[in-house]
C-alpha positions as CSV (number, residue, x, y, z in Angstrom):
1,X,0.0,-0.2,0.0
2,X,1.2,3.5,-1.0
3,X,1.7,6.1,1.1
4,X,0.6,9.8,1.3
5,X,2.2,13.2,3.3
6,X,-0.5,14.7,4.9
7,X,0.3,18.6,3.8
8,X,-1.7,19.8,7.3
9,X,-0.2,17.0,10.1
10,X,3.0,15.2,8.6
11,X,1.8,11.8,9.4
12,X,2.0,10.2,6.6
13,X,-1.0,7.9,6.0
14,X,-2.1,4.7,3.2
15,X,-3.4,4.9,0.1
16,X,-4.5,2.2,-2.5
17,X,-2.1,2.6,-5.1
18,X,-2.9,3.3,-8.8
19,X,-5.7,5.4,-7.6
20,X,-5.6,9.3,-7.0
21,X,-6.5,9.5,-3.4
22,X,-9.5,12.0,-2.7
23,X,-7.2,14.2,-0.5
24,X,-4.3,13.9,-3.0
25,X,-2.7,17.4,-3.7
26,X,1.3,17.3,-4.7
27,X,3.3,14.1,-5.9
28,X,3.7,12.4,-2.2
29,X,1.4,14.8,-0.4
30,X,-1.9,15.2,0.7
31,X,-4.7,15.4,3.3
32,X,-5.7,12.9,5.5
33,X,-8.9,11.5,6.2
34,X,-8.6,13.7,9.8
35,X,-7.6,16.4,8.9
36,X,-10.2,16.3,6.1
37,X,-12.8,15.8,8.2
38,X,-11.5,19.1,10.7
39,X,-11.4,21.2,7.6
40,X,-14.7,20.0,6.6
41,X,-16.1,20.6,9.5
42,X,-14.8,24.2,9.6
43,X,-15.7,25.0,6.1
44,X,-19.3,23.8,7.4
45,X,-18.9,26.5,10.5
46,X,-17.6,29.5,8.0
47,X,-20.9,28.9,5.7
48,X,-23.3,28.8,8.8
49,X,-21.4,32.2,9.9
50,X,-22.2,33.6,6.6
51,X,-25.4,32.1,6.3
52,X,-26.4,34.0,9.2
53,X,-24.5,37.7,8.9
54,X,-26.4,37.5,5.1
55,X,-29.8,36.5,6.7
56,X,-29.6,39.0,9.9
57,X,-29.0,42.4,7.7
58,X,-32.0,41.6,5.6
59,X,-35.5,42.9,6.3
60,X,-37.6,39.9,8.8
61,X,-39.7,39.2,5.6
62,X,-36.3,38.4,3.6
63,X,-34.5,36.7,6.3
64,X,-37.2,33.9,6.6
65,X,-37.8,33.8,2.5
66,X,-34.2,33.5,3.0
67,X,-33.2,30.6,5.3
68,X,-36.6,28.7,3.7
69,X,-34.3,28.0,0.2
70,X,-32.7,25.1,-0.2
71,X,-29.8,24.7,0.9
72,X,-27.4,24.7,-2.3
73,X,-29.8,28.5,-3.5
74,X,-28.7,30.0,-0.2
75,X,-25.2,29.1,-0.8
76,X,-25.7,30.0,-4.8
77,X,-27.0,33.3,-3.7
78,X,-23.8,33.8,-1.3
79,X,-21.0,33.3,-3.6
80,X,-23.1,35.1,-6.8
81,X,-23.3,38.4,-3.5
82,X,-19.6,38.2,-3.1
83,X,-18.1,37.7,-6.6
84,X,-20.5,41.0,-7.4
85,X,-19.1,42.8,-4.7
86,X,-22.5,42.7,-2.7
87,X,-20.9,41.9,0.3
88,X,-17.7,40.7,2.2
89,X,-16.9,38.0,4.2
90,X,-13.1,37.1,5.5
91,X,-12.6,34.2,7.3
92,X,-10.1,34.1,9.8
93,X,-8.2,30.6,10.7
94,X,-5.3,30.1,13.4
């Protein structure tokens, strides 16, 4: 079994030879499943904070409508608003 070095924590983790790891970054490096889980969890927390910040800036009626939208639609609207510079959002990570 092949191994990659995690670019986050520096540990080696096994991957099946000949199969590109879902967490592969560069040759010999990747993100181990444990760090990927933490990263995904952290990203989800940032999405939730951004959605709440956006919804709280709307009128009560519009905030209710926004929160009632499907997840993909809410996030698509947020990305469009970021791209169009209607809103700004800064992620601060340690």
